[in-house]
C-alpha positions as CSV (number, residue, x, y, z in Angstrom):
1,M,-34.3,31.3,-16.0
2,V,-32.3,33.8,-18.1
3,N,-32.7,33.1,-21.8
4,K,-29.7,31.4,-23.7
5,E,-28.8,34.5,-25.7
6,L,-28.5,36.7,-22.7
7,R,-26.7,34.1,-20.7
8,E,-24.1,33.8,-23.5
9,R,-23.6,37.6,-23.4
10,I,-23.2,37.6,-19.7
11,I,-20.7,34.8,-19.8
12,E,-18.7,36.6,-22.4
13,L,-18.7,39.7,-20.2
14,I,-17.5,37.6,-17.2
15,H,-14.7,36.2,-19.3
16,Q,-13.6,39.7,-20.2
17,E,-13.6,40.9,-16.6
18,V,-12.4,37.9,-14.6
19,V,-8.9,37.2,-15.9
20,P,-5.5,36.1,-14.4
21,A,-3.0,38.8,-13.5
22,I,0.4,38.8,-11.9
23,G,1.0,41.7,-9.6
24,C,-0.9,45.0,-9.2
25,T,-2.9,45.6,-12.4
26,E,-1.9,49.3,-12.8
27,P,1.9,48.9,-13.2
28,M,1.2,45.7,-15.2
29,C,-1.1,47.8,-17.5
30,V,1.8,50.2,-18.0
31,A,4.2,47.4,-18.6
32,L,1.8,45.9,-21.1
33,C,1.5,49.2,-23.0
34,T,5.3,49.5,-23.0
35,A,5.6,45.9,-24.3
36,K,3.2,46.8,-27.2
37,A,5.0,50.0,-28.0
38,T,8.4,48.2,-28.0
39,E,6.9,45.5,-30.3
40,K,5.7,48.2,-32.7
41,L,9.2,49.8,-32.6
42,G,10.8,46.5,-33.5
43,C,13.9,46.9,-31.4
44,R,15.0,47.8,-27.9
45,P,14.1,51.5,-27.1
46,D,16.7,54.0,-26.3
47,R,14.2,56.1,-24.5
48,I,10.7,55.5,-23.1
49,E,8.2,58.2,-22.2
50,A,5.1,57.2,-20.2
51,L,2.1,59.6,-20.0
52,L,-0.4,58.5,-17.4
53,S,-3.7,59.5,-15.9
54,A,-3.7,60.6,-12.3
55,N,-5.4,57.4,-11.1
56,I,-2.8,55.2,-12.8
57,L,0.0,57.1,-11.1
58,K,-1.8,56.9,-7.8
59,N,-2.3,53.1,-8.0
60,A,1.2,52.3,-9.2
61,M,3.4,54.4,-7.0
62,G,3.7,52.3,-3.9
63,V,3.2,48.7,-4.9
64,G,5.8,45.9,-5.3
65,I,6.6,44.6,-8.8
66,P,6.5,40.8,-8.8
67,G,9.8,39.0,-8.7
68,T,11.9,42.2,-8.5
69,G,12.0,43.2,-4.8
70,M,11.3,46.7,-6.1
71,I,8.5,49.2,-5.9
72,G,6.8,51.4,-8.5
73,L,6.7,52.1,-12.2
74,P,10.3,52.5,-13.4
75,I,11.1,48.8,-13.1
76,A,7.8,47.8,-14.5
77,I,8.4,50.0,-17.6
78,A,11.9,48.8,-18.0
79,L,11.0,45.1,-17.9
80,G,8.0,45.7,-20.2
81,A,10.4,46.9,-22.8
82,L,13.1,44.3,-22.2
83,I,11.1,41.0,-21.7
84,G,7.4,41.9,-21.8
85,K,5.1,40.2,-24.3
86,S,1.8,41.9,-25.0
87,A,0.2,38.6,-25.8
88,Y,0.5,37.7,-22.1
89,Q,-1.9,40.6,-21.2
90,L,-1.8,41.2,-17.4
91,E,0.8,38.4,-17.0
92,V,3.1,40.5,-19.3
93,L,6.2,40.0,-17.1
94,K,5.9,36.3,-16.4
95,D,9.1,35.6,-18.4
96,L,11.2,37.5,-15.8
97,T,14.7,36.1,-15.1
98,P,17.5,37.3,-12.8
99,D,19.4,38.5,-15.8
100,A,16.5,40.5,-17.1
101,L,16.0,42.1,-13.7
102,E,19.7,43.2,-13.7
103,A,19.2,44.6,-17.2
104,G,16.1,46.5,-16.0
105,K,18.0,48.0,-13.1
106,Q,20.7,49.1,-15.5
107,Y,18.1,50.6,-17.9
108,I,16.8,52.7,-15.0
109,A,20.3,53.8,-13.9
110,E,20.9,55.1,-17.4
111,N,17.9,57.5,-17.1
112,R,16.1,56.1,-20.2
113,I,12.6,56.4,-18.7
114,S,10.4,59.5,-18.3
115,I,7.1,59.3,-16.4
116,K,4.6,62.2,-16.4
117,Q,1.0,62.8,-15.8
118,K,-1.0,63.2,-18.9
119,E,-2.7,66.6,-18.9
120,N,-6.1,67.7,-20.0
121,I,-7.8,64.3,-20.0
122,Y,-10.8,63.1,-18.0
123,E,-10.4,59.3,-18.6
124,K,-9.3,57.8,-15.2
125,L,-7.6,54.8,-16.8
126,Y,-5.2,56.1,-19.5
127,V,-1.7,55.0,-20.4
128,E,0.3,56.3,-23.3
129,V,3.8,55.0,-23.9
130,I,6.2,56.4,-26.5
131,C,9.3,54.4,-27.4
132,T,12.1,55.8,-29.5
133,A,15.3,54.4,-31.0
134,G,17.4,56.6,-33.2
135,D,15.0,58.2,-35.6
136,K,12.3,55.5,-35.1
137,K,9.3,56.1,-32.8
138,A,6.3,54.0,-31.8
139,T,3.3,54.8,-29.5
140,A,0.8,52.5,-27.8
141,I,-2.3,53.7,-25.8
142,I,-4.4,51.8,-23.3
143,A,-7.6,53.5,-22.2
144,G,-10.9,52.5,-20.5
145,S,-9.8,49.2,-19.2
146,H,-6.4,47.6,-18.3
147,T,-5.9,45.6,-21.6
148,S,-7.9,47.8,-24.0
149,F,-5.5,49.1,-26.7
150,K,-6.8,52.1,-28.7
151,P,-5.7,53.3,-32.1
152,C,-3.5,56.2,-31.3
153,E,-5.1,58.9,-33.4
154,S,-8.7,58.1,-32.5
155,A,-7.9,57.7,-28.8
156,L,-6.2,61.1,-28.6
157,S,-9.1,62.7,-30.4
158,N,-11.6,61.1,-28.0
159,M,-9.5,62.2,-25.0
160,A,-9.9,65.8,-26.0
161,S,-13.6,65.6,-26.4
162,L,-14.5,63.6,-23.2
163,S,-16.3,65.4,-20.4
164,D,-15.7,64.6,-16.7
165,T,-18.6,62.2,-16.7
166,D,-17.6,60.3,-19.8
167,S,-15.1,57.5,-20.3
168,L,-14.0,55.3,-23.2
169,S,-16.0,52.2,-23.5
170,D,-14.0,49.0,-22.8
171,T,-16.4,46.5,-24.2
172,D,-18.0,46.1,-27.6
173,S,-21.6,47.2,-27.8
174,E,-22.5,43.8,-29.1
175,T,-21.3,42.0,-25.9
176,S,-21.9,44.6,-23.2
177,V,-24.8,43.9,-20.9
178,S,-26.7,46.3,-18.8
179,L,-27.0,44.5,-15.5
180,N,-29.2,44.9,-12.4
181,L,-29.1,42.9,-9.2
182,R,-32.2,40.8,-10.1
183,L,-30.6,39.8,-13.4
184,V,-27.3,39.0,-11.6
185,Y,-29.1,36.9,-9.0
186,D,-31.3,35.0,-11.6
187,F,-28.3,34.3,-13.8
188,A,-26.1,33.0,-10.9
189,T,-28.8,30.8,-9.4
190,T,-30.4,29.3,-12.5
191,A,-27.8,29.1,-15.3
192,P,-26.9,25.5,-16.2
193,L,-24.0,24.5,-14.1
194,D,-21.8,23.4,-17.0
195,E,-22.0,27.0,-18.4
196,I,-20.7,28.7,-15.3
197,S,-18.4,26.1,-13.5
198,F,-15.4,27.9,-15.1
199,I,-15.6,30.4,-12.2
200,L,-13.9,27.7,-10.0
201,E,-10.7,28.8,-11.7
202,A,-10.9,31.9,-9.4
203,R,-10.8,29.5,-6.4
204,T,-7.7,27.7,-7.8
205,Y,-5.8,30.9,-8.4
206,N,-6.7,33.0,-5.4
207,M,-6.7,30.3,-2.7
208,N,-3.3,29.2,-4.0
209,A,-2.1,32.8,-3.6
210,A,-3.3,32.7,0.0
211,R,-1.5,29.4,0.7
212,E,1.8,30.6,-0.9
213,A,1.7,33.9,1.1
214,L,1.6,31.9,4.4
215,K,5.0,30.3,3.4
216,G,6.8,33.7,3.1
217,N,7.0,37.2,4.3
218,Y,5.0,39.7,2.2
219,G,3.8,43.1,2.8
220,H,2.6,43.6,6.4
221,N,2.1,39.9,6.9
222,L,-1.5,40.6,8.0
223,G,-2.8,37.2,6.9
224,K,-0.1,35.4,8.8
225,T,-0.6,37.6,11.9
226,I,-4.3,36.8,12.0
227,D,-3.4,33.1,11.7
228,R,-1.0,33.0,14.7
229,P,-1.9,31.6,18.1
230,L,-2.0,35.0,19.8
231,S,-4.5,36.3,17.2
232,K,-6.6,33.2,17.5
233,G,-6.9,33.9,21.2
234,I,-8.6,37.1,20.1
235,F,-10.5,36.0,17.0
236,G,-10.9,32.4,17.9
237,N,-10.2,29.4,15.6
238,S,-13.4,30.3,13.7
239,I,-14.7,30.7,10.2
240,Y,-14.4,34.5,10.7
241,C,-10.7,34.1,11.5
242,H,-10.0,31.8,8.6
243,I,-11.9,34.0,6.1
244,I,-10.0,37.2,6.9
245,S,-6.7,35.4,7.2
246,R,-7.0,33.7,3.7
247,T,-8.2,36.9,2.1
248,A,-5.6,39.2,3.6
249,S,-2.8,36.6,2.9
250,A,-3.5,36.6,-0.8
251,C,-3.5,40.4,-0.8
252,D,-0.2,40.5,1.2
253,A,1.5,38.4,-1.4
254,R,0.1,40.3,-4.4
255,M,0.9,43.8,-3.0
256,G,4.3,42.6,-1.7
257,G,5.5,41.6,-5.1
258,A,5.2,37.8,-5.1
259,M,5.4,36.2,-8.5
260,I,1.9,34.6,-7.9
261,P,-0.9,35.0,-10.4
262,V,-4.4,35.8,-9.1
263,M,-7.8,35.9,-10.8
264,S,-8.8,39.5,-11.1
265,N,-12.2,41.2,-11.3
266,S,-12.8,44.3,-13.4
267,G,-9.1,45.0,-13.7
268,S,-8.2,44.5,-10.1
269,G,-6.5,41.6,-8.5
270,N,-7.5,42.7,-5.0
271,Q,-11.1,42.8,-6.1
272,G,-10.8,39.3,-7.5
273,I,-9.3,38.1,-4.2
274,C,-12.0,39.8,-2.2
275,A,-14.8,38.4,-4.3
276,T,-13.4,34.9,-4.2
277,N,-11.6,33.9,-1.0
278,P,-14.3,34.7,1.6
279,V,-16.9,32.8,-0.4
280,C,-14.6,29.8,-0.8
281,V,-13.6,29.6,2.9
282,Y,-17.1,30.0,4.1
283,A,-18.4,27.3,1.6
284,K,-15.7,24.8,2.7
285,E,-16.2,25.3,6.5
286,N,-20.0,25.5,6.2
287,E,-19.9,22.2,4.1
288,N,-21.8,23.7,1.2
289,T,-22.0,21.6,-2.1
290,E,-19.8,22.4,-5.1
291,E,-22.8,23.6,-7.0
292,E,-23.6,26.0,-4.2
293,L,-20.0,27.3,-4.2
294,I,-20.1,27.8,-8.0
295,R,-23.3,29.8,-7.9
296,A,-22.1,31.8,-4.9
297,L,-18.8,32.7,-6.6
298,M,-20.7,33.6,-9.8
299,L,-23.1,35.8,-7.7
300,S,-20.1,37.5,-6.0
301,H,-18.1,38.2,-9.1
302,L,-21.0,39.3,-11.3
303,T,-22.3,41.6,-8.5
304,A,-18.8,43.3,-8.5
305,I,-18.9,43.6,-12.3
306,Y,-22.4,45.1,-12.1
307,I,-21.3,47.8,-9.6
308,K,-18.2,48.7,-11.6
309,Q,-20.3,49.3,-14.6
310,S,-21.4,52.6,-13.1
311,L,-18.4,53.2,-10.9
312,G,-15.7,52.8,-13.5
313,K,-12.5,50.8,-13.5
314,L,-10.7,53.3,-11.3
315,S,-12.2,55.8,-8.9
316,A,-11.7,57.5,-5.6
317,L,-13.7,54.7,-3.9
318,C,-11.7,51.8,-2.6
319,G,-12.3,48.7,-4.7
320,C,-12.7,46.5,-1.7
321,V,-16.1,48.2,-1.1
322,V,-17.3,46.8,-4.4
323,A,-15.8,43.3,-4.1
324,S,-16.9,43.0,-0.5
325,I,-20.5,43.7,-1.5
326,G,-20.1,40.8,-3.9
327,S,-18.7,38.5,-1.3
328,S,-21.4,39.4,1.1
329,C,-24.0,38.4,-1.5
330,G,-22.2,35.1,-2.1
331,I,-22.0,34.3,1.6
332,T,-25.6,35.3,2.2
333,Y,-26.5,32.8,-0.6
334,L,-24.4,30.1,1.1
335,M,-26.2,30.8,4.3
336,G,-29.5,29.9,2.6
337,G,-30.5,33.5,1.8
338,D,-32.9,34.3,-1.0
339,Y,-33.0,37.4,-3.3
340,E,-34.6,39.5,-0.6
341,R,-31.9,38.6,2.0
342,I,-29.2,39.3,-0.6
343,C,-30.7,42.8,-1.2
344,Y,-30.6,43.3,2.6
345,S,-26.9,42.4,2.6
346,V,-26.1,44.9,-0.2
347,K,-27.9,47.7,1.6
348,N,-26.2,46.9,4.9
349,M,-22.8,47.0,3.1
350,I,-23.6,50.4,1.5
351,A,-24.7,51.8,4.8
352,N,-21.3,50.9,6.3
353,L,-18.4,51.2,3.8
354,T,-19.5,54.1,1.5
355,G,-16.7,56.7,1.3
356,M,-13.7,54.5,2.0
357,I,-11.0,56.2,-0.1
358,C,-8.5,54.6,-2.5
359,D,-5.1,56.0,-1.8
360,G,-3.3,53.8,-4.2
361,A,-2.3,50.2,-4.5
362,K,0.1,49.2,-1.7
363,P,0.8,46.6,1.0
364,A,-1.7,48.3,3.3
365,C,-4.5,47.3,1.0
366,S,-4.7,44.1,3.0
367,L,-5.9,46.1,5.9
368,K,-8.7,47.6,3.9
369,I,-9.7,44.3,2.4
370,T,-10.0,42.9,6.0
371,S,-12.3,45.8,6.9
372,G,-14.4,45.0,3.8
373,V,-14.6,41.3,4.4
374,S,-15.4,41.8,8.1
375,T,-18.3,44.0,7.1
376,A,-19.4,41.5,4.4
377,L,-19.8,38.8,7.1
378,L,-21.6,41.2,9.5
379,S,-24.0,42.4,6.7
380,A,-24.8,38.8,5.7
381,L,-25.6,37.8,9.3
382,L,-27.9,40.8,9.7
383,A,-29.6,40.0,6.4
384,M,-30.2,36.4,7.5
385,E,-31.8,37.8,10.7
386,G,-34.1,39.9,8.5
387,K,-32.3,43.1,9.5
388,C,-31.7,45.8,6.8
389,V,-30.8,49.4,6.9
390,G,-33.8,51.3,5.6
391,S,-34.4,54.2,3.3
392,S,-34.7,56.6,6.2
393,E,-31.0,56.1,6.9
394,G,-28.3,57.8,4.9
395,I,-28.0,57.0,1.2
396,V,-29.8,53.7,1.3
397,D,-32.9,53.6,-0.9
398,D,-35.9,51.3,-1.0
399,S,-34.6,50.1,-4.3
400,V,-31.4,48.1,-4.1
401,D,-30.3,49.2,-7.5
402,K,-30.9,52.8,-6.6
403,S,-28.9,52.3,-3.5
404,I,-26.0,50.9,-5.6
405,H,-26.2,53.8,-7.9
406,N,-26.1,56.2,-5.0
407,L,-22.9,54.5,-3.9
408,T,-21.3,54.7,-7.3
409,S,-22.4,58.3,-8.0
410,I,-20.5,59.3,-4.8
411,G,-17.4,57.3,-5.8
412,A,-17.4,58.3,-9.5
413,D,-18.5,61.9,-9.2
414,A,-18.7,63.4,-5.8
415,M,-15.3,62.1,-4.6
416,C,-13.3,63.5,-7.6
417,K,-11.9,66.4,-5.5
418,T,-11.0,63.8,-2.9
419,D,-9.1,61.9,-5.5
420,D,-7.1,65.0,-6.5
421,M,-6.2,65.8,-2.9
422,V,-5.1,62.2,-2.3
423,L,-2.8,62.3,-5.3
424,N,-1.5,65.7,-4.3
425,I,-0.7,64.4,-0.8
426,M,1.0,61.2,-2.2
427,T,3.2,63.1,-4.7
428,S,4.2,65.8,-2.2
429,K,5.6,63.6,0.5
C-alpha cells in the first residue's frame, strides 16, 4: 500500500486536475482571464486585448460557447467581461442570461475586442488579457494550466527566458508528485475506499452530460446516431455500442455549446469524459461492484494525469490518446486484469494511436474520441488474452514507462512543426 503522506499528495494532485468545467476549457480559460482582468479594472472595460499562445488559439477557434449558439473567442471574451466571475474557475460563465448574451453580441458589434497571437513565447498554454477604461488599465495572465494565474511582471519575465522544452509549472513543488504507472496502479487499487470515492463525482457529471445530449441536437449527433436502430444493426445492442454512444454523446454536447458541466481531467473536458464514461458503462453492464468502479475510475484518471505530466497541458497530440489509455487501463482492471495486463493494454494503445493530431477543439472531436475508445476496448481485450505489442515493434519499449515517455516525447517535441502547420492551415482558410 502507498504510504499515507504520499497518498495525500496524490489526492491533492487529483483534486487539482479533475475539476468541473462548462464548455471547452480553452475559451473558458480566456473568459476566466478576462473576468479577472475586469475585476482588477473595477469597471466595465471600454476595450479588451487578448494575447494568446498558438495552442490556445487553435483550440478555441471552432468550438461552441455554452448557452450562446455562437462559436469562438469573441463571445467568450465579451461575456467574461460582462458577467464572468473568476471565483467560478472553469465554470466562469455559468451566470449567463439572455440579456447578458445580447449585451455580449453588442459588445462584439462595437469592435471592442482585439485578439492576437502572443509572439516570442514557448509556453503552449498562455493567456494575457489587457482591459482598459479611460485612463485605467488592468492585466491578467494565465500560464501553465487553465486556472493558474501568474503575477504579470514575473510571468512576462519567465516567458522571455523559457526554452522550447520548458514550461511554467502549474503545481506547487510541495504538492507535485512524480508518477509512474506502478505507483498509479498501487494507489488506485489499494488506497482506502473512503479516501478516493470522491472520483464518483466524475460519473455523476459526465454520464449526466451524455444523457442530456441524447435529448437534443448537438454537434454532429454522433452519440445519437450510434444509438439509433440502424446503427445497432451494424454495432449490435452491445456493451461496445453503449460505450461509444455514451462517450460520444457527452462530447457532442460539450463541443456543441450545451450549458452542461462536465468533470475535466488535466484541463480538458473531453479527456475527463473519455477517462470516465467508457469505464462507467462497462462497469454497469459487466455488473462490477461500486468499489471496483471507484478503483477503475481512479486508475483511469490518474493514468491520464501521469501521461500529461510529460506531455504538457496542450500539445500537437490529440488528448483522446491520453484519456483513452486511461480508460483502457480502467476497463482492463474491470475485466479482472492485474498490473501486467494493464501494462499490456497501455503498450497496445501506444502502438495504435500515437501520432493522432490535435487540430483544435470542435464538434468533430467526438469522432476522435470514438476512435480512442474503440481502441481502448480492443487493447483491453488483447491484454486479457495475454497479447501485447513488443519492443521489436515501433516505439513500444520493454518498459511501460519508457513506452509512455516515447509517446509523450513525440507529442511534446517532435510534433511541434506539425502543430505550426495545423495552425497555419486553420488560420488560412
